Structures are given as C-alpha cells and as structure tokens.
C-alpha positions in Angstrom: 83.1 80.4 125.3 82.7 83.6 127.5 79.6 83.7 130.1 76.9 86.5 129.7 79.0 88.7 132.1 82.1 88.3 130.3 80.5 89.3 127.1 79.1 92.5 128.5 82.5 93.1 130.3 84.1 93.0 126.9 81.5 95.1 125.3 82.1 97.8 127.9 85.7 97.9 126.7 84.3 99.7 123.3 80.9 100.9 124.0 79.6 103.1 126.9 76.3 102.4 128.9 73.4 100.9 127.2 73.4 98.1 129.6 69.9 96.8 128.5 71.2 96.3 125.2 74.5 94.6 126.0 72.5 92.2 128.3 70.1 91.2 125.4 72.8 90.5 122.6 74.9 88.7 125.3 72.1 86.6 126.1 71.4 85.5 122.6 75.3 84.8 122.0 75.4 82.8 125.1 72.4 80.8 124.2 74.1 79.9 120.7 76.7 78.2 122.8 74.1 76.6 125.2 72.2 75.1 122.0 75.3 73.6 120.5 75.8 71.5 123.7 72.5 69.9 123.2 71.6 66.6 121.5 70.8 67.4 117.7 67.2 66.7 118.0 66.7 69.2 120.7 69.2 71.8 119.1 67.0 71.7 116.0 64.2 73.1 117.7 65.7 76.0 119.4 66.0 79.0 117.0 67.6 82.3 118.1 65.7 85.0 119.7 66.0 87.7 117.3 66.4 91.5 118.6 65.0 95.1 117.7 67.4 97.9 118.9 65.4 101.2 119.2 67.1 104.2 119.7 68.3 107.6 117.7 71.3 107.7 115.6 74.9 107.5 117.3 73.9 105.7 120.4 75.8 102.5 119.7 73.3 100.2 117.8 75.6 99.3 115.2 78.7 99.0 117.3 77.0 96.6 119.7 76.3 94.0 116.9 79.4 94.5 115.4 81.6 94.0 118.6 79.4 91.1 119.4 80.7 89.2 116.1 84.0 90.2 116.6 84.1 88.9 120.1 83.4 85.2 118.9 84.9 85.7 115.3 81.5 85.2 113.9 80.6 86.0 110.2 78.9 89.4 110.3 77.1 91.8 107.9 75.4 95.0 108.2 72.7 95.9 105.7 69.9 98.6 105.2 66.4 97.9 105.1 65.9 100.8 102.6 68.6 99.3 100.0 65.9 96.6 99.2 63.0 96.6 97.1 59.9 94.4 96.9 60.1 91.4 94.1 59.2 92.7 90.7 60.9 96.2 91.4 64.4 97.2 90.2 66.7 96.9 93.2 68.6 94.4 95.6 66.6 91.3 96.6 66.8 90.4 100.3 68.3 87.2 99.7 71.7 89.3 98.6 72.0 89.8 102.5 72.5 86.2 103.1 75.0 85.8 100.0 76.7 88.8 101.7 77.1 86.7 104.8 78.5 83.6 103.2 81.0 85.8 101.6 82.0 87.1 105.0 82.2 83.7 106.5 84.4 82.7 103.5 86.8 85.2 104.2 87.0 84.2 107.9 87.5 80.4 107.2 89.8 81.3 104.3 92.2 83.7 106.7 92.2 80.8 109.2 93.1 77.9 106.8 95.8 80.4 105.2 97.3 80.9 108.6 97.5 77.2 109.1 99.4 76.6 105.9 101.6 79.6 106.0 104.9 78.3 106.9 104.4 75.8 104.4 103.2 78.3 101.6 106.0 80.5 102.5 108.7 78.0 102.0 107.4 78.0 98.1 107.3 81.6 98.0 110.7 82.4 99.3 112.1 80.1 96.8 110.3 81.5 93.9 111.6 85.1 95.0 115.1 84.1 95.5 115.4 82.1 92.4 114.5 85.7 90.5 116.2 87.9 93.1 119.5 85.9 93.5 120.8 86.1 89.9 120.3 89.9 90.1 122.3 90.5 93.4 125.0 88.1 92.4 125.4 89.8 89.1 126.1 93.2 91.1 128.2 91.4 93.9 131.6 93.2 94.9 134.7 91.4 93.6 136.6 89.7 96.2 133.6 87.9 97.9 133.3 84.3 97.3 130.2 82.9 96.2 129.4 80.8 99.4 130.0 84.0 101.7 127.7 86.1 99.3 125.1 83.4 99.2 125.0 83.1 103.2 124.7 87.1 103.5 122.1 87.2 100.7 120.0 85.0 102.4 120.6 86.7 105.7 119.7 90.0 104.2 116.5 88.5 102.7 115.2 87.2 105.8 116.0 90.5 107.6 113.6 92.2 104.9 116.7 94.3 103.6 115.2 93.5 99.9 111.5 94.2 100.4 111.6 97.8 98.5 113.8 96.2 95.6 111.5 95.7 92.5 111.4 92.3 90.3 109.1 91.0 87.7 107.0 88.0 88.8 104.4 85.9 86.4 100.9 86.5 88.6 97.8 85.2 87.6 95.4 88.1 86.0 92.6 89.2 88.1 89.3 90.0 86.1 87.3 92.9 86.9 84.3 92.1 89.3 81.1 93.5 87.7 78.0 92.4 89.3 74.7 92.5 87.7 71.2 91.4 88.4 69.5 88.5 86.7 65.8 88.1 86.1 65.1 86.5 89.5 66.8 89.1 91.7 70.2 86.9 92.0 73.6 88.4 91.3 75.6 87.6 88.3 79.6 88.2 88.7 80.8 88.6 85.2 84.2 89.0 86.8 84.0 85.2 87.9 82.8 83.9 84.6 85.1 85.7 82.8 88.0 84.3 85.3 86.7 80.9 84.7 86.9 81.2 80.9 90.6 82.4 81.0 91.6 80.7 84.3 95.1 80.2 83.1 95.6 83.8 82.1 98.9 85.1 83.7 100.9 88.2 83.4 104.4 89.4 84.2 104.4 92.2 86.5 107.0 94.6 88.2 106.5 95.2 92.1 108.4 95.2 95.2 109.7 92.2 96.8 107.3 92.7 99.8 104.3 93.1 97.5 105.2 90.0 95.6 105.6 88.0 98.5 102.0 88.7 99.8 100.8 88.0 96.1 102.6 85.1 95.8 101.6 83.6 99.2 98.0 84.3 98.1 98.4 81.9 95.5 100.3 79.3 97.0 98.0 79.2 100.0 94.9 78.8 97.3 96.6 75.8 95.8 97.0 74.3 99.2 93.4 74.9 100.6 90.9 72.2 100.1 88.1 74.6 98.5 85.4 72.0 99.2 86.1 71.8 102.8 86.5 75.7 103.2 83.2 76.1 101.5 81.3 73.4 103.6 82.6 74.9 106.8 81.9 78.7 105.7 78.3 77.8 104.9 78.0 75.8 108.3 79.6 79.0 110.1 77.2 81.3 108.3 74.2 79.3 109.2 75.2 78.7 112.9 77.1 81.4 113.9 76.2 84.1 111.5 74.8 87.5 112.5 72.8 89.9 110.1 72.4 93.5 111.4 69.1 95.1 109.6 69.6 98.7 109.8 66.9 101.3 109.5 63.8 98.8 109.7 61.8 101.6 110.9 62.0 103.1 107.3 60.1 100.2 106.2 57.3 100.5 108.5 54.3 102.0 107.6 51.3 103.3 109.6 47.7 101.9 108.8 46.1 103.8 106.1 48.5 106.7 105.7 48.8 106.0 101.8 52.7 105.6 101.9 54.8 103.9 99.5 53.1 100.5 99.3 56.7 98.5 98.5 57.6 99.1 102.1 55.3 96.3 103.6 56.5 94.3 100.2 59.9 94.6 101.5 58.9 93.3 105.1 57.0 90.2 103.5 60.1 89.7 101.4 62.4 89.8 104.7 60.1 87.8 106.6 60.9 84.1 105.0 64.6 84.9 105.4 64.4 85.8 109.2 61.5 82.8 109.7 64.0 80.3 108.1 64.2 79.7 104.2 66.8 78.1 101.8 69.1 80.5 99.8 71.1 79.4 96.9 74.6 81.0 96.7 77.7 80.1 94.7 79.3 78.1 97.7 76.2 76.0 98.0 72.6 76.2 100.0 72.3 78.0 103.0 69.6 77.6 105.6 68.7 80.9 107.5 66.9 79.2 110.4 69.8 79.5 113.1 71.3 83.0 111.8 70.6 85.5 114.6 69.0 88.8 113.1 69.5 91.9 115.0 67.3 94.8 113.6 67.6 98.6 114.3 66.0 101.7 114.0 65.3 105.3 115.3 61.7 104.7 115.4 61.1 108.6 115.7 57.8 108.6 113.3 56.9 105.0 112.9 56.9 102.5 116.0 57.5 98.7 115.9 53.8 97.9 116.1 53.8 99.3 112.5 55.7 96.3 111.2 53.9 93.6 110.1 52.6 91.2 112.9 54.3 88.5 111.0 57.7 90.3 111.1 57.1 91.6 114.7 56.8 87.8 115.9 60.1 87.0 114.5 61.7 89.7 116.9 60.4 88.8 120.3 63.2 90.9 121.9 62.8 94.6 121.8 65.3 96.9 123.5 65.2 100.7 123.9 68.9 102.2 124.0 69.2 105.6 125.9 70.2 109.0 124.3 73.5 110.3 125.3 74.2 113.1 127.6 77.1 115.2 128.8 78.2 112.2 131.4 78.1 109.6 128.8 79.9 111.8 126.3 82.8 112.2 129.0 83.0 108.6 129.5 83.0 107.9 125.5 86.1 110.2 125.2 88.1 108.9 127.9 87.1 105.3 128.8 86.9 103.0 125.7 90.1 101.2 124.4 89.6 102.8 120.9 88.6 106.5 122.6 88.3 109.3 120.1 90.9 111.2 121.9 93.1 108.5 122.0 92.7 108.2 118.2 93.7 111.6 117.6 96.6 111.3 120.0 98.0 108.6 118.2 97.3 110.0 114.7 99.2 113.4 115.4 102.1 111.6 117.1 102.9 110.4 113.5 103.6 114.3 112.7 106.0 114.7 116.4 103.0 116.5 118.3 102.3 115.0 121.7 98.8 115.6 122.2 97.3 115.8 125.7 93.6 116.5 126.7 93.2 117.9 130.3 90.1 116.8 132.5 88.6 120.1 132.1 89.0 120.2 128.4 87.1 116.6 128.3 84.3 118.2 130.3 83.9 121.3 128.4 83.9 119.3 125.0 81.4 117.0 126.4 79.0 119.9 127.4 79.3 121.4 123.8 78.5 118.0 122.4 75.6 117.7 124.5 74.2 121.2 124.1 74.7 121.0 120.3 72.6 118.0 120.1 69.7 119.5 121.9 69.7 122.8 119.9 70.7 121.2 116.8 69.9 117.5 115.1 70.6 114.9 117.7 73.5 112.7 116.0 74.4 111.1 119.2 78.1 110.3 119.8 78.9 111.4 116.4 78.7 115.0 117.2 81.9 114.4 119.2 83.8 113.5 116.0 82.3 116.8 114.8 83.7 118.8 117.8 86.9 117.3 117.8 87.7 117.9 114.1 86.9 121.6 114.3 88.6 121.6 117.7 92.0 120.3 116.1 91.7 121.4 112.4 94.4 124.3 112.5 96.7 121.7 114.8 96.1 119.0 112.1 96.6 121.1 109.0 100.0 122.5 110.2 101.2 119.1 111.6 104.5 118.2 109.7 106.9 115.2 110.6 109.7 117.2 109.4 109.0 119.6 112.4 110.7 118.8 115.8 108.6 117.4 118.5 105.9 119.4 120.0 104.0 119.2 123.3 100.4 120.5 122.7 97.8 120.9 125.8 94.1 121.0 125.1 92.5 122.7 128.1 89.3 124.4 128.8 90.7 128.0 127.9 91.9 126.4 124.1 88.4 124.6 123.8 86.3 127.8 124.4 88.4 130.4 122.4 88.8 127.9 119.5 84.9 127.2 119.6 83.3 130.4 120.4 82.6 131.8 117.1 81.3 128.2 115.9 78.9 127.8 119.2 77.5 131.2 118.0 76.5 130.4 114.6 76.2 126.6 114.6 78.0 126.0 111.6 78.4 122.2 111.9 76.8 121.2 108.7 80.0 121.1 106.6 81.5 118.5 109.1 78.6 116.1 109.6 78.4 113.1 107.2 
C-alpha cells in the first residue's frame, strides 16, 4: 500500500494543484490500510472520516476522487444528490447508490477472476472456433497441399490472427434487454434479468467475425468457470471495506433556514444520512453494510454553505476542504504537465490523420491567458474552459484532416492562436461549445 506522499505524487501526475484536497484524500485512503492492519475488535470501531470538497466547477473535485479509486482499484461510483428524491416522491431512492457501488465492485472482481482463468477458458474457446473454421478452410484449400501441412498452416494462421476478420456462425446465449423499473419500496426491478432467468437456456445462431466470436465465447466460458458465490461474497466485501461513493452537487440539496425552498431537499438529506451513518442495504448480490464505505461529497456552495446542511449530515463529513480557483499559471500546467494533458490528447488524435501537431510555449501561454480571461468575464467553468478554447482553435484542422493525405507538420504558435481566436474573443461566442 502506498504512503500518503506516494498517493499525492500519483495524483500529481493527473491533477494540477489542489494540494489540500490531495492530502485529505491521501490520509483517508492510507487510514483504510492502517485500519486493515488492526485487530478486528479495534477495526470495527474505526469508521472512515468522510470528506466534503468545496469549490467551483472544473477545478478537479471529481477527478481527485476518481483517480484516488483508480490508484488502488477500489469500487467507485459518482452520483448526483439532485437525482434523488425523498421517500414518497417519484424518483431514485438513495439506496441505489449502494447498489451501483456493488455493481462496480462485481465488475472489478469478475475481471480479476476472468483474468486468472483466461488461459484455461481460451483453450475451450479456440477449440470451438477452430472446429467451425477448419472445415470451411479445408474445403477451400489449394490442391496439392497434404492434410498435415494444411492443418499446421491453419493453426499457425489462426494463432497469428489472420482469420480474425473472417465471418462464422456461432451458437450464443441470448441477452435479454435490460429494463429497470422501480418497485413500491423504491427498489429497482430488472425486467431483463427476470426474463433471462425464465429463458435461461435460450440460444441463437449469429454471424460475426472470428475476433468478436472469441470475445463472446471467452465471456461465456469464463462465466462457467467462475464460482459465482465466491465472486458475490468478494464483491460485497470490497464494496463494504474499499468502496468510495462520490456525491456531487450536495450543495444543491442544502437549504437556507426559513427561505421557503423545496421541502423535499431536506428530506433527501435525511434519506442520505442513514446510508452515510451506516445501514444495511439489500442488493441482488447480498446484504451490504455501509458503515465503512468512504463518502466524498462535493459542491460549489456559491449560494448555500456547508452549514446549511442538516447538522446530523454535517457531522458525518468531518473533513471539509476548499479547492482553489484556477488561473493562468494553473492552466499552463494543466496544458503540459499531466500524463493525459489535453494538448497530448489532441496531438495523438490528429496523428491518426497524419498530422504532427506541436504547441509552442508562447501558444500555451496565450491559450492559458485567454482561458483565464474568459472565465473572469463569462461563467467560470474552470479547466473545462481549456477544452472550449482548444476545440475552437483546432476546429478547421480537425475538420480538414484526412488519413489519406500525406503527413503534415502543423505548429500552433502565438500568432496562430491570436489570429484564430480574435473574432471569438471579441464576441465571446462560446455557448455552442460549452456542454
């Protein structure tokens, strides 16, 4: 398990600044490891110290939580507080966030189990496909080649993937359409799964490429080899002990005293409270205890404040961290430092169409300056403004790019940025590009 400093260092690879928030989540993650090393009697007494991240949109609140979960491959879900409604109203109930977390945990565990038995399952898959493919190829083999020689060539070509684009007919299990409804108690009923249980043996012949057939058959064979009971137990354990639920827009359900706003907002807070405090939620994989799930809430808190949440909910989020707004200097770092920097993303995208894109230092400086100015004069959307500016800047290049053209070097420098953006800057016509 990484130390707090190592966790922050890893987060620095993807997120610029926000040192206080990174320290807070690093400590929360490290405390989980510390708790796991304690005797059970003591570990049962220690619950996570949940966190509220305060800051405007686009400063990295969601990314910090998401990257934190990725670092340790922990089950993670992001939910929006505004999507939930008080019990008695039509809408999603708060327990669905826990069910979503368990689903995420099941996917992680299933992938791990599938990787362990992949070689064993692939032997069965390859036999099924070659049993279908070999007679077809044999019927079309060139005369004069003996059977043994042809068989050897066939298997060599198959292993090299030379037949991956060939079409074959395979017998596959029918997947019922997934339809989720709400029952009277607020739980979700999956009609697709009910129908799937009624017609469990339903299969159908389908034509597809060898490559696609290999994927589908591998999934089927892996499912047969995986112990579903063990998978469910492991998934529930990880959701309970390692799960992270990110509750966004929690400020939108905060209500100021005596302002006459929607009464259901406080009701949603009271419904969320037992989940955060520690309760039992029934899922299709088993019972889940929420006591040790780490909750990270976030909101801009422009109109309301944390103190407008009900006191009981405030008490369940003892760590409150304010994230910094982003300016020109931060934008320059965001454009260049992270491993997945947006400039790198565009360079890789356009390379597909034979364009070698390069940004000069003065171009980066100008883009950062324009972005900072636009956030000051228009709505502050944080780092998302960079996506808006770059999409505008590269619109003509992206539109005219074609992989049939020869390789072209394109340099984005300060004059190019100023010339391309001059009309936009004066009219502030960004609305169609902001999602």
